[in-house]
C-alpha angles and dihedrals in degrees: 000000000000093000091051092054093043090050090052091050093049091053091052091046097050097044099160095051092043090048091049096051095044089050088059090054091047091054090051099048094038091054091047097048094041095047095041093045094045092047092049091043092052090044090052089047095050091044094049096080090056092044087059090066094036095246141113096208143017120211118195128184104224147100110306110292120238129177109271093192096224135055129007115348094220102031094056089070126077115232096219098157109053119182133216122272090237086066084065089059089050092047089054091056094056110115108263097023111117097185141350125202125197121228129174115207127188134176133196115178108314096340119095113198118193136191115208137178100241090199088071101081101159100049117029145116087257127019136204092252089063093066111103099172131019125004138309120249124273130208091248095056121118127184095000130117146194111225129203111252095232092047088047090052095050094047095039094243124156134172106300095028121120126239128193130214121174106298098004141071112201134195112233106236097165146017118221133199109207112197117242089242091063108104097199103057118163137183097220128029124190136162113288100246092047090051093049092057094044098066125098090258116037104258099184110162092010128116134171103197133053120190107210128199115200121211087218116030088198088071097054093110092048093048092044090057091048092050091047087051095050097038105042108201096028122115121216111202117203134178092267090054089053089050091053093045096046103039137041087202112120105228130203120222121232094244088054092047091054091046093052093046093048089053091051091047089057089050090051097048090049091052093048091047088056092045092049092048092052086048090053090050094052089049100048091115090049095049091044089055094044089052092045087057097052110282114146125220086254089059095050090046088051095050095052090042092053095051091054094042090051091048091048092048095048091047089047095053095045090042093054088053094047091043096054088045091055093044093049089052097052094042091051096054087044093050088237130152112260118204129172107224119194092210092062092046090051093046090050094050091040091054092052093047098048090043089053090050092047090048090055098047104083098035090052088050090054094046092051092052092059112111113224092233092049093048095049088048090066091068 
Protein backbone atom coordinates (compact mmCIF):
# COMPACT_ATOMS: atom_id res chain seq x y z
CA UNK A 1 0.00 0.00 0.00
CA UNK A 2 2.97 2.31 0.74
CA UNK A 3 4.19 1.93 -2.85
CA UNK A 4 0.78 3.02 -4.17
CA UNK A 5 0.68 6.11 -1.98
CA UNK A 6 4.26 7.02 -2.87
CA UNK A 7 3.51 6.61 -6.59
CA UNK A 8 0.55 8.99 -6.39
CA UNK A 9 2.68 11.56 -4.53
CA UNK A 10 5.40 11.31 -7.19
CA UNK A 11 2.88 11.95 -9.96
CA UNK A 12 1.62 15.08 -8.19
CA UNK A 13 5.15 16.24 -7.35
CA UNK A 14 6.50 15.92 -10.89
CA UNK A 15 3.58 17.60 -12.65
CA UNK A 16 5.29 18.56 -15.91
CA UNK A 17 6.81 15.12 -16.50
CA UNK A 18 3.53 13.43 -15.56
CA UNK A 19 1.47 15.70 -17.82
CA UNK A 20 3.87 15.14 -20.73
CA UNK A 21 3.69 11.35 -20.39
CA UNK A 22 -0.10 11.38 -20.05
CA UNK A 23 -0.38 13.65 -23.11
CA UNK A 24 1.49 11.03 -25.14
CA UNK A 25 -1.00 8.34 -24.15
CA UNK A 26 -3.92 10.68 -24.85
CA UNK A 27 -2.65 11.26 -28.39
CA UNK A 28 -2.27 7.51 -28.98
CA UNK A 29 -5.73 6.57 -27.68
CA UNK A 30 -7.52 9.57 -29.19
CA UNK A 31 -5.99 8.74 -32.58
CA UNK A 32 -6.96 5.08 -32.27
CA UNK A 33 -10.54 5.75 -31.16
CA UNK A 34 -11.08 8.61 -33.64
CA UNK A 35 -9.72 6.77 -36.68
CA UNK A 36 -11.32 3.39 -35.94
CA UNK A 37 -14.69 4.93 -35.01
CA UNK A 38 -14.64 7.16 -38.09
CA UNK A 39 -13.65 4.24 -40.33
CA UNK A 40 -16.40 2.02 -38.91
CA UNK A 41 -18.96 4.81 -39.01
CA UNK A 42 -18.21 5.63 -42.63
CA UNK A 43 -18.23 1.95 -43.53
CA UNK A 44 -21.67 1.61 -41.92
CA UNK A 45 -22.82 4.71 -43.80
CA UNK A 46 -21.70 3.42 -47.20
CA UNK A 47 -23.11 -0.05 -46.56
CA UNK A 48 -26.50 1.34 -45.51
CA UNK A 49 -27.87 1.82 -49.06
CA UNK A 50 -27.12 -1.82 -49.85
CA UNK A 51 -28.60 -3.02 -46.57
CA UNK A 52 -31.84 -1.27 -47.50
CA UNK A 53 -32.31 -3.81 -50.28
CA UNK A 54 -30.78 -6.72 -48.37
CA UNK A 55 -27.66 -7.09 -50.50
CA UNK A 56 -23.89 -6.72 -50.27
CA UNK A 57 -23.24 -6.03 -53.94
CA UNK A 58 -25.07 -4.96 -57.10
CA UNK A 59 -23.95 -6.25 -60.47
CA UNK A 60 -25.15 -4.46 -63.58
CA UNK A 61 -24.40 -5.36 -67.18
CA UNK A 62 -23.71 -2.05 -68.78
CA UNK A 63 -21.13 0.38 -69.98
CA UNK A 64 -18.63 1.22 -67.18
CA UNK A 65 -20.33 3.18 -64.41
CA UNK A 66 -18.96 6.59 -63.54
CA UNK A 67 -20.37 9.02 -60.97
CA UNK A 68 -22.84 11.39 -62.61
CA UNK A 69 -22.99 13.83 -59.72
CA UNK A 70 -26.78 14.12 -59.72
CA UNK A 71 -29.78 11.86 -59.42
CA UNK A 72 -29.98 8.14 -58.82
CA UNK A 73 -26.59 6.44 -59.06
CA UNK A 74 -28.03 3.44 -60.91
CA UNK A 75 -30.96 4.89 -62.87
CA UNK A 76 -28.80 7.53 -64.54
CA UNK A 77 -27.12 4.78 -66.55
CA UNK A 78 -28.66 2.99 -69.53
CA UNK A 79 -28.67 -0.79 -69.18
CA UNK A 80 -27.96 -1.51 -72.79
CA UNK A 81 -26.36 -4.93 -72.39
CA UNK A 82 -28.81 -7.18 -70.48
CA UNK A 83 -27.77 -10.70 -69.62
CA UNK A 84 -29.77 -13.90 -69.37
CA UNK A 85 -31.47 -15.04 -66.19
CA UNK A 86 -29.46 -18.25 -66.40
CA UNK A 87 -26.40 -16.13 -65.64
CA UNK A 88 -27.97 -15.29 -62.28
CA UNK A 89 -27.95 -18.98 -61.38
CA UNK A 90 -24.27 -19.11 -62.36
CA UNK A 91 -23.51 -16.03 -60.26
CA UNK A 92 -25.17 -17.72 -57.28
CA UNK A 93 -22.75 -20.65 -57.72
CA UNK A 94 -19.64 -18.48 -57.43
CA UNK A 95 -17.70 -19.36 -54.28
CA UNK A 96 -18.66 -16.96 -51.51
CA UNK A 97 -21.97 -15.85 -53.06
CA UNK A 98 -24.88 -16.73 -50.81
CA UNK A 99 -27.73 -15.61 -53.08
CA UNK A 100 -28.32 -13.73 -56.34
CA UNK A 101 -31.60 -12.03 -57.25
CA UNK A 102 -32.55 -10.95 -60.82
CA UNK A 103 -33.95 -7.49 -61.56
CA UNK A 104 -34.82 -5.79 -64.85
CA UNK A 105 -34.72 -1.99 -64.88
CA UNK A 106 -35.76 0.23 -67.78
CA UNK A 107 -35.92 3.98 -68.06
CA UNK A 108 -37.71 6.28 -70.46
CA UNK A 109 -37.33 9.95 -69.73
CA UNK A 110 -37.81 10.50 -66.02
CA UNK A 111 -39.73 7.25 -65.38
CA UNK A 112 -37.93 4.15 -64.11
CA UNK A 113 -39.76 0.87 -64.67
CA UNK A 114 -38.61 -2.25 -62.81
CA UNK A 115 -39.43 -5.94 -63.01
CA UNK A 116 -38.84 -7.96 -59.83
CA UNK A 117 -39.32 -11.47 -58.53
CA UNK A 118 -41.79 -10.96 -55.64
CA UNK A 119 -40.87 -14.31 -54.08
CA UNK A 120 -37.58 -12.67 -53.06
CA UNK A 121 -38.63 -10.90 -49.87
CA UNK A 122 -35.22 -10.47 -48.19
CA UNK A 123 -33.21 -9.10 -51.10
CA UNK A 124 -34.93 -7.05 -53.80
CA UNK A 125 -35.25 -3.64 -55.40
CA UNK A 126 -38.39 -3.10 -53.31
CA UNK A 127 -39.40 -5.15 -50.26
CA UNK A 128 -42.71 -5.89 -48.50
CA UNK A 129 -41.81 -3.51 -45.67
CA UNK A 130 -41.76 -0.65 -48.22
CA UNK A 131 -45.51 -1.01 -48.83
CA UNK A 132 -47.45 1.76 -47.08
CA UNK A 133 -50.84 1.16 -48.69
CA UNK A 134 -52.33 -1.83 -50.46
CA UNK A 135 -50.30 -5.01 -50.84
CA UNK A 136 -47.03 -6.42 -52.17
CA UNK A 137 -46.77 -8.27 -55.47
CA UNK A 138 -47.18 -12.05 -55.73
CA UNK A 139 -45.72 -14.48 -58.27
CA UNK A 140 -49.23 -15.07 -59.67
CA UNK A 141 -49.84 -11.39 -60.44
CA UNK A 142 -50.39 -10.28 -64.01
CA UNK A 143 -50.95 -6.71 -65.14
CA UNK A 144 -50.66 -5.13 -61.69
CA UNK A 145 -48.03 -2.81 -60.25
CA UNK A 146 -46.57 -1.19 -57.18
CA UNK A 147 -46.11 2.56 -57.54
CA UNK A 148 -43.80 4.89 -55.65
CA UNK A 149 -45.75 7.20 -53.30
CA UNK A 150 -44.27 10.41 -54.67
CA UNK A 151 -44.89 9.33 -58.26
CA UNK A 152 -48.46 8.42 -57.30
CA UNK A 153 -48.98 11.81 -55.68
CA UNK A 154 -47.70 13.70 -58.72
CA UNK A 155 -49.91 11.65 -61.06
CA UNK A 156 -53.02 11.41 -58.82
CA UNK A 157 -52.72 7.64 -58.50
CA UNK A 158 -54.22 5.56 -55.71
CA UNK A 159 -54.70 1.86 -55.03
CA UNK A 160 -57.10 0.71 -57.76
CA UNK A 161 -55.95 3.29 -60.31
CA UNK A 162 -54.26 2.28 -63.55
CA UNK A 163 -50.82 3.30 -64.76
CA UNK A 164 -49.38 2.88 -68.25
CA UNK A 165 -45.82 2.17 -69.38
CA UNK A 166 -44.99 1.52 -73.06
CA UNK A 167 -46.99 -1.60 -74.02
CA UNK A 168 -48.82 -2.24 -70.77
CA UNK A 169 -51.59 -0.85 -68.58
CA UNK A 170 -51.36 -1.94 -64.93
CA UNK A 171 -53.67 -1.78 -61.96
CA UNK A 172 -52.05 -0.20 -58.93
CA UNK A 173 -52.26 -2.71 -56.04
CA UNK A 174 -49.86 -1.01 -53.66
CA UNK A 175 -48.05 2.23 -52.91
CA UNK A 176 -44.46 1.98 -51.72
CA UNK A 177 -42.21 4.39 -49.91
CA UNK A 178 -38.64 3.66 -50.93
CA UNK A 179 -36.17 5.13 -48.46
CA UNK A 180 -33.82 7.79 -49.78
CA UNK A 181 -30.91 5.48 -48.92
CA UNK A 182 -32.14 2.91 -51.45
CA UNK A 183 -29.99 3.13 -54.58
CA UNK A 184 -32.47 1.31 -56.84
CA UNK A 185 -35.53 3.57 -56.59
CA UNK A 186 -38.14 3.17 -59.33
CA UNK A 187 -41.52 4.65 -60.10
CA UNK A 188 -43.30 1.47 -61.20
CA UNK A 189 -42.64 -2.11 -60.06
CA UNK A 190 -44.17 -5.14 -61.77
CA UNK A 191 -43.71 -8.90 -61.79
CA UNK A 192 -40.48 -9.76 -63.66
CA UNK A 193 -42.04 -11.77 -66.56
CA UNK A 194 -44.62 -9.01 -67.08
CA UNK A 195 -41.88 -6.37 -67.11
CA UNK A 196 -39.78 -8.32 -69.60
CA UNK A 197 -42.67 -8.46 -72.11
CA UNK A 198 -43.56 -4.79 -71.61
CA UNK A 199 -40.32 -3.35 -72.99
CA UNK A 200 -40.01 -2.08 -76.58
CA UNK A 201 -38.15 -5.26 -77.57
CA UNK A 202 -39.40 -8.43 -75.92
CA UNK A 203 -36.85 -9.11 -73.17
CA UNK A 204 -38.20 -12.47 -72.01
CA UNK A 205 -35.51 -14.25 -69.97
CA UNK A 206 -33.31 -11.15 -69.81
CA UNK A 207 -32.30 -9.02 -66.82
CA UNK A 208 -29.71 -6.33 -66.31
CA UNK A 209 -29.22 -6.20 -62.54
CA UNK A 210 -28.19 -8.91 -60.10
CA UNK A 211 -28.53 -8.22 -56.38
CA UNK A 212 -25.88 -10.34 -54.69
CA UNK A 213 -25.74 -11.39 -51.05
CA UNK A 214 -22.33 -12.55 -49.82
CA UNK A 215 -21.82 -15.25 -47.19
CA UNK A 216 -18.88 -13.30 -45.74
CA UNK A 217 -19.13 -9.53 -46.41
CA UNK A 218 -15.38 -9.20 -45.78
CA UNK A 219 -14.81 -11.00 -49.10
CA UNK A 220 -16.84 -8.54 -51.18
CA UNK A 221 -13.81 -7.12 -53.01
CA UNK A 222 -12.43 -10.58 -53.83
CA UNK A 223 -15.79 -11.78 -55.15
CA UNK A 224 -16.22 -8.55 -57.11
CA UNK A 225 -12.95 -9.23 -58.92
CA UNK A 226 -14.03 -12.80 -59.68
CA UNK A 227 -17.38 -11.67 -61.09
CA UNK A 228 -15.69 -9.06 -63.28
CA UNK A 229 -13.32 -11.71 -64.61
CA UNK A 230 -16.14 -14.12 -65.46
CA UNK A 231 -18.65 -11.59 -66.85
CA UNK A 232 -16.59 -9.18 -68.95
CA UNK A 233 -18.43 -5.90 -69.38
CA UNK A 234 -20.42 -6.27 -66.16
CA UNK A 235 -19.93 -3.79 -63.35
CA UNK A 236 -20.10 -4.94 -59.72
CA UNK A 237 -21.00 -2.07 -57.38
CA UNK A 238 -19.94 -2.38 -53.74
CA UNK A 239 -20.19 -0.16 -50.68
CA UNK A 240 -16.69 1.20 -51.35
CA UNK A 241 -17.74 2.10 -54.91
CA UNK A 242 -20.73 3.99 -53.54
CA UNK A 243 -18.52 5.80 -51.06
CA UNK A 244 -16.19 6.93 -53.86
CA UNK A 245 -19.13 8.00 -56.02
CA UNK A 246 -21.10 9.85 -53.36
CA UNK A 247 -18.38 11.60 -51.39
CA UNK A 248 -15.22 13.55 -52.00
CA UNK A 249 -14.04 12.70 -48.49
CA UNK A 250 -10.89 10.58 -48.34
CA UNK A 251 -11.64 7.77 -45.92
CA UNK A 252 -9.24 5.68 -43.87
CA UNK A 253 -9.83 1.95 -43.61
CA UNK A 254 -10.02 0.33 -40.19
CA UNK A 255 -6.85 -1.72 -40.75
CA UNK A 256 -4.92 1.46 -41.59
CA UNK A 257 -6.37 3.14 -38.50
CA UNK A 258 -5.07 0.31 -36.29
CA UNK A 259 -1.64 0.38 -37.93
CA UNK A 260 -1.29 4.13 -37.41
CA UNK A 261 -2.39 3.82 -33.78
CA UNK A 262 0.01 0.96 -33.04
CA UNK A 263 2.89 2.94 -34.54
CA UNK A 264 1.98 5.91 -32.33
CA UNK A 265 1.73 3.59 -29.31
CA UNK A 266 5.29 2.37 -29.92
CA UNK A 267 6.51 5.97 -30.10
CA UNK A 268 4.64 6.81 -26.88
CA UNK A 269 6.15 3.81 -25.08
CA UNK A 270 9.68 4.75 -26.15
CA UNK A 271 9.11 8.35 -25.09
CA UNK A 272 7.74 7.29 -21.71
CA UNK A 273 10.59 4.82 -21.16
CA UNK A 274 13.07 7.64 -21.75
CA UNK A 275 11.12 9.89 -19.41
CA UNK A 276 10.93 7.24 -16.70
CA UNK A 277 14.64 6.47 -17.01
CA UNK A 278 15.38 10.15 -16.50
CA UNK A 279 12.98 10.05 -13.57
CA UNK A 280 14.83 7.11 -12.01
CA UNK A 281 18.17 8.86 -12.55
CA UNK A 282 16.89 11.99 -10.80
CA UNK A 283 15.55 9.94 -7.87
CA UNK A 284 18.60 7.77 -7.18
CA UNK A 285 19.02 9.28 -3.75
CA UNK A 286 15.37 8.75 -2.85
CA UNK A 287 15.42 5.15 -4.08
CA UNK A 288 18.64 4.52 -2.12
CA UNK A 289 17.05 5.86 1.07
CA UNK A 290 13.89 3.78 0.54
CA UNK A 291 15.93 0.60 0.03
CA UNK A 292 18.09 1.48 3.05
CA UNK A 293 15.01 1.71 5.29
CA UNK A 294 13.67 -1.64 4.18
CA UNK A 295 12.03 -1.36 0.73
CA UNK A 296 12.50 -4.55 -1.25
CA UNK A 297 13.24 -4.75 -4.98
CA UNK A 298 9.60 -5.69 -5.58
CA UNK A 299 8.46 -2.55 -3.73
CA UNK A 300 10.61 -0.37 -5.99
CA UNK A 301 9.43 -2.20 -9.12
CA UNK A 302 5.78 -1.87 -8.01
CA UNK A 303 6.15 1.83 -7.36
CA UNK A 304 7.60 2.58 -10.84
CA UNK A 305 5.09 0.24 -12.49
CA UNK A 306 2.19 1.91 -10.68
CA UNK A 307 3.33 5.36 -11.82
CA UNK A 308 3.48 4.24 -15.45
CA UNK A 309 0.20 2.34 -15.23
CA UNK A 310 -1.60 5.34 -13.70
CA UNK A 311 -0.28 7.61 -16.44
CA UNK A 312 -1.43 5.13 -19.07
CA UNK A 313 -4.86 4.70 -17.44
CA UNK A 314 -5.46 8.45 -17.16
CA UNK A 315 -4.27 8.98 -20.74
CA UNK A 316 -6.53 6.12 -21.89
CA UNK A 317 -9.66 7.52 -20.27
CA UNK A 318 -9.11 11.08 -21.51
CA UNK A 319 -8.02 9.80 -24.93
CA UNK A 320 -11.23 7.81 -25.36
CA UNK A 321 -13.32 10.90 -24.66
CA UNK A 322 -11.25 13.08 -26.99
CA UNK A 323 -11.22 10.40 -29.70
CA UNK A 324 -14.98 9.94 -29.66
CA UNK A 325 -15.42 13.71 -29.79
CA UNK A 326 -13.19 13.96 -32.87
CA UNK A 327 -14.93 11.00 -34.54
CA UNK A 328 -18.36 12.50 -33.85
CA UNK A 329 -17.28 15.80 -35.38
CA UNK A 330 -15.90 14.27 -38.58
CA UNK A 331 -18.83 11.89 -39.05
CA UNK A 332 -21.32 14.70 -38.45
CA UNK A 333 -19.82 16.86 -41.22
CA UNK A 334 -19.67 13.76 -43.49
CA UNK A 335 -23.31 12.84 -42.70
CA UNK A 336 -21.99 9.54 -41.42
CA UNK A 337 -23.33 7.13 -38.81
CA UNK A 338 -21.76 7.62 -35.37
CA UNK A 339 -21.90 4.70 -32.97
CA UNK A 340 -20.12 4.34 -29.63
CA UNK A 341 -18.73 0.81 -29.57
CA UNK A 342 -17.59 -0.61 -26.19
CA UNK A 343 -15.00 -2.78 -27.94
CA UNK A 344 -13.24 0.30 -29.34
CA UNK A 345 -13.36 1.97 -25.92
CA UNK A 346 -11.93 -1.15 -24.29
CA UNK A 347 -9.24 -1.48 -26.94
CA UNK A 348 -8.21 2.16 -26.59
CA UNK A 349 -8.00 1.98 -22.81
CA UNK A 350 -6.22 -1.38 -23.02
CA UNK A 351 -3.59 -0.04 -25.44
CA UNK A 352 -2.86 2.88 -23.09
CA UNK A 353 -2.66 0.67 -19.99
CA UNK A 354 -0.44 -1.95 -21.65
CA UNK A 355 1.74 0.80 -23.10
CA UNK A 356 2.07 2.35 -19.65
CA UNK A 357 3.10 -0.97 -18.11
CA UNK A 358 5.51 -1.65 -20.96
CA UNK A 359 7.05 1.78 -20.51
CA UNK A 360 7.60 1.10 -16.79
CA UNK A 361 9.25 -2.31 -17.20
CA UNK A 362 12.85 -1.35 -17.99
CA UNK A 363 13.02 1.76 -15.73
CA UNK A 364 11.63 -0.24 -12.79
CA UNK A 365 14.22 -2.96 -13.41
CA UNK A 366 16.98 -0.34 -13.44
CA UNK A 367 15.67 1.20 -10.24
CA UNK A 368 15.46 -2.19 -8.50
CA UNK A 369 19.12 -2.92 -9.34
CA UNK A 370 20.37 0.23 -7.60
CA UNK A 371 22.39 -0.60 -4.48
CA UNK A 372 21.52 1.65 -1.51
CA UNK A 373 25.15 2.64 -0.87
CA UNK A 374 25.81 3.44 -4.55
CA UNK A 375 22.60 5.45 -4.78
CA UNK A 376 23.46 7.48 -1.67
CA UNK A 377 26.96 8.25 -3.01
CA UNK A 378 25.34 10.17 -5.90
CA UNK A 379 24.23 12.89 -3.46
